[in-house]
Backbone as CSV, one residue per row, in Angstrom:
resi,resn,N_x,N_y,N_z,CA_x,CA_y,CA_z,C_x,C_y,C_z
1,MET,112.496,109.551,54.019,112.801,108.949,52.742,113.344,107.546,52.990
2,LEU,112.821,106.588,52.287,113.295,105.217,52.416,114.138,104.842,51.221
3,ASN,115.224,104.180,51.474,116.067,103.659,50.408,116.107,102.155,50.537
4,GLY,116.325,101.490,49.452,116.396,100.037,49.469,115.286,99.460,48.630
5,ASP,114.115,99.291,49.203,112.964,98.746,48.494,112.114,99.911,48.004
6,PRO,112.180,100.246,46.712,111.461,101.409,46.200,109.947,101.305,46.371
7,SER,109.419,100.106,46.538,107.972,99.981,46.717,107.512,100.521,48.070
8,LEU,108.454,100.747,48.993,108.098,101.265,50.320,108.070,102.790,50.385
9,GLU,108.600,103.456,49.373,108.668,104.913,49.421,107.281,105.504,49.619
10,GLY,107.174,106.387,50.607,105.907,107.026,50.934,105.018,106.201,51.843
11,SER,105.482,104.998,52.198,104.707,104.118,53.068,105.070,104.343,54.530
12,GLU,104.157,103.983,55.391,104.443,103.968,56.816,104.858,102.547,57.168
13,ILE,105.952,102.410,57.919,106.418,101.085,58.314,106.462,101.004,59.834
14,LEU,106.440,99.804,60.343,106.514,99.560,61.775,107.891,98.989,62.088
15,ILE,108.591,99.637,63.030,109.902,99.156,63.464,109.755,98.657,64.893
16,LEU,110.037,97.389,65.089,110.001,96.796,66.416,111.424,96.844,66.957
17,GLU,111.599,97.532,68.077,112.949,97.667,68.622,112.968,97.375,70.103
18,GLU,114.130,97.010,70.590,114.300,96.703,72.001,114.374,97.982,72.814
19,GLY,113.948,97.883,74.074,114.022,99.016,74.976,112.660,99.603,75.240
20,GLY,112.628,100.552,76.158,111.392,101.218,76.528,111.313,101.357,78.040
21,TYR,110.161,101.820,78.484,109.945,102.011,79.917,109.338,100.761,80.520
22,ILE,109.811,100.399,81.711,109.372,99.186,82.385,109.349,99.460,83.884
23,THR,108.449,98.780,84.596,108.435,98.919,86.052,109.406,97.917,86.662
24,ALA,109.786,98.183,87.892,110.679,97.259,88.600,110.011,95.894,88.732
25,GLU,108.702,95.875,88.955,107.988,94.606,89.078,108.000,93.830,87.760
26,GLN,107.770,94.526,86.646,107.803,93.863,85.344,109.177,93.286,85.046
27,ASP,110.195,93.894,85.616,111.569,93.437,85.401,111.971,92.314,86.363
28,GLY,111.032,91.881,87.197,111.302,90.766,88.102,112.008,91.142,89.380
29,MET,112.039,92.426,89.704,112.755,92.857,90.908,112.066,92.402,92.189
30,ASP,110.766,92.079,92.117,110.056,91.601,93.308,110.602,90.242,93.756
31,GLU,111.074,89.450,92.814,111.654,88.151,93.157,113.109,88.290,93.618
32,LYS,113.825,89.202,92.982,115.235,89.381,93.325,115.398,90.134,94.653
33,PHE,114.512,91.089,94.889,114.563,91.899,96.108,113.186,91.877,96.775
34,PRO,112.874,90.836,97.538,111.536,90.676,98.109,111.140,91.762,99.115
35,ASP,112.086,92.554,99.593,111.769,93.596,100.571,111.353,94.924,99.927
36,LEU,111.302,94.993,98.621,110.887,96.242,97.967,109.424,96.533,98.284
37,THR,109.110,97.809,98.451,107.727,98.208,98.720,106.926,98.233,97.422
38,GLU,105.609,98.297,97.539,104.740,98.399,96.362,105.086,99.642,95.545
39,GLU,105.391,100.726,96.241,105.756,101.979,95.561,107.046,101.799,94.756
40,GLU,108.024,101.138,95.358,109.290,100.898,94.660,109.097,99.971,93.460
41,LEU,108.216,98.998,93.568,107.959,98.070,92.462,107.237,98.744,91.305
42,LYS,106.545,99.835,91.578,105.822,100.546,90.521,106.674,101.623,89.840
43,GLU,107.876,101.871,90.368,108.776,102.843,89.740,109.156,102.362,88.345
44,THR,109.229,103.302,87.407,109.601,102.949,86.040,111.001,103.466,85.736
45,TYR,111.650,102.777,84.832,112.952,103.238,84.350,113.074,102.882,82.881
46,LEU,113.978,103.562,82.223,114.168,103.406,80.788,115.261,102.389,80.503
47,ILE,114.937,101.435,79.652,115.925,100.457,79.192,116.310,100.852,77.774
48,THR,117.612,101.002,77.543,118.094,101.342,76.205,119.004,100.235,75.703
49,LEU,119.146,100.172,74.404,120.040,99.207,73.796,121.200,99.968,73.173
50,ASN,122.389,99.774,73.693,123.586,100.470,73.201,123.422,101.981,73.189
51,GLY,122.705,102.510,74.175,122.538,103.952,74.291,121.442,104.550,73.435
52,HIS,120.784,103.744,72.617,119.702,104.242,71.769,118.403,104.293,72.555
53,LYS,117.822,105.474,72.668,116.500,105.579,73.258,115.484,105.091,72.232
54,PRO,114.369,104.524,72.689,113.359,104.053,71.733,112.895,105.176,70.816
55,SER,112.630,104.845,69.594,112.165,105.811,68.606,110.707,106.168,68.865
56,SER,110.305,107.293,68.333,108.911,107.731,68.378,108.432,107.949,66.953
57,LYS,107.143,107.839,66.771,106.568,108.070,65.453,107.006,109.444,64.952
58,GLY,107.479,109.474,63.727,107.895,110.735,63.119,109.359,111.084,63.313
59,ASP,110.109,110.290,64.086,111.544,110.561,64.257,112.244,110.496,62.902
60,GLU,113.186,111.397,62.729,113.988,111.385,61.505,115.293,110.680,61.808
61,MET,115.624,109.680,60.977,116.830,108.894,61.219,117.286,108.231,59.934
62,VAL,118.517,107.774,59.964,119.013,106.855,58.956,119.072,105.516,59.676
63,ALA,118.431,104.503,59.091,118.362,103.203,59.755,118.639,102.088,58.762
64,PHE,119.329,101.081,59.244,119.574,99.880,58.468,118.661,98.806,59.048
65,LEU,117.700,98.356,58.234,116.631,97.501,58.737,116.548,96.167,58.002
66,ASN,116.029,95.188,58.717,115.671,93.890,58.153,114.169,93.746,58.243
67,GLY,113.561,93.109,57.267,112.151,92.771,57.382,112.020,91.535,58.251
68,TYR,111.202,91.599,59.272,111.035,90.486,60.202,109.574,90.079,60.273
69,GLY,109.336,89.085,61.068,107.985,88.626,61.307,107.552,87.520,60.378
70,LYS,108.426,87.103,59.493,108.051,86.074,58.520,108.804,84.772,58.725
71,SER,109.952,84.831,59.361,110.780,83.639,59.568,110.370,82.944,60.866
72,GLU,110.636,81.663,60.962,110.310,80.909,62.174,111.124,81.357,63.375
73,THR,112.285,81.980,63.163,113.132,82.407,64.286,112.836,83.825,64.744
74,ASP,111.991,84.552,64.039,111.661,85.930,64.416,110.717,85.966,65.607
75,PHE,110.719,87.103,66.302,109.768,87.340,67.380,108.365,87.230,66.802
76,LYS,107.518,86.443,67.406,106.205,86.146,66.835,105.189,87.251,67.143
77,THR,104.597,87.778,66.099,103.525,88.762,66.205,102.482,88.420,65.156
78,ASP,101.351,89.110,65.215,100.335,88.916,64.176,100.431,90.018,63.124
79,PHE,101.595,90.682,63.072,101.821,91.746,62.097,103.254,91.682,61.591
80,ASP,103.487,92.244,60.426,104.836,92.327,59.873,105.533,93.561,60.432
81,TYR,106.822,93.467,60.596,107.574,94.588,61.144,109.007,94.555,60.613
82,TYR,109.715,95.651,60.878,111.137,95.757,60.569,111.889,95.853,61.889
83,SER,113.166,95.522,61.853,114.003,95.608,63.034,115.383,96.096,62.610
84,PHE,116.080,96.767,63.517,117.416,97.266,63.225,118.392,96.108,63.044
85,ILE,119.276,96.219,62.066,120.323,95.221,61.850,121.465,95.593,62.789
86,GLY,121.526,94.973,63.938,122.507,95.376,64.942,122.112,96.739,65.475
87,ALA,122.265,96.964,66.740,121.748,98.196,67.323,122.665,99.404,67.138
88,TYR,123.911,99.260,67.511,124.774,100.435,67.574,125.064,101.046,66.209
89,GLN,125.284,100.238,65.205,125.644,100.776,63.896,124.475,100.791,62.916
90,ALA,123.266,100.614,63.404,122.118,100.533,62.504,121.169,101.710,62.628
91,LYS,121.398,102.596,63.588,120.461,103.696,63.819,121.236,104.988,64.056
92,PHE,120.931,105.978,63.235,121.558,107.297,63.343,120.435,108.321,63.430
93,ASP,120.234,108.897,64.614,119.177,109.886,64.813,119.620,111.242,64.291
94,TYR,118.641,112.010,63.811,118.944,113.351,63.309,119.102,114.298,64.488
95,ASP,120.227,114.990,64.535,120.514,115.964,65.578,120.290,117.357,65.000
96,LYS,119.246,118.043,65.461,118.895,119.357,64.915,119.985,120.395,65.161
97,LYS,120.674,120.284,66.289,121.724,121.252,66.621,122.846,121.264,65.588
98,SER,123.294,120.066,65.216,124.430,119.971,64.298,124.000,119.722,62.854
99,SER,122.712,119.440,62.653,122.185,119.074,61.326,122.874,117.838,60.759
100,LYS,123.215,116.900,61.657,123.871,115.656,61.253,123.112,114.468,61.820
101,TYR,123.320,113.307,61.197,122.796,112.050,61.713,123.873,111.431,62.579
102,MET,123.524,111.114,63.843,124.534,110.679,64.791,124.064,109.495,65.615
103,ARG,125.042,108.699,66.077,124.772,107.655,67.061,124.734,108.319,68.428
104,PRO,124.115,107.673,69.428,124.024,108.279,70.762,125.372,108.652,71.351
105,ALA,126.395,107.806,71.179,127.729,108.088,71.738,128.325,109.348,71.131
106,GLU,128.025,109.615,69.883,128.557,110.808,69.224,127.876,112.066,69.756
107,LYS,126.620,111.967,70.123,125.886,113.121,70.663,126.433,113.535,72.027
108,ALA,126.887,112.553,72.799,127.362,112.825,74.147,128.704,113.548,74.164
109,CYS,129.450,113.484,73.090,130.794,114.082,73.043,130.721,115.592,72.956
């Protein structure tokens, strides 16, 4: 359910967010640590922003979003997207165990 802009209700939206899986080579580790092997450079790890894992299609959450992609200062794409307004206080994932919307730090407690 979307709140805010009633014209979006029932629509699918695209949220562009920071984080995801990246290889050591993509992260520039080959320059910082030139002795790494090819195998080590191909290792992937997860980058999170304030403990938030990247969302997946169909995730249930409460999110505070801005419409982006239209201003000159926004990340340039050939599509319109939304982005979280601040990371830590803008995304609350649904926790099935507790039936509550929680930030990552609250889930860890």
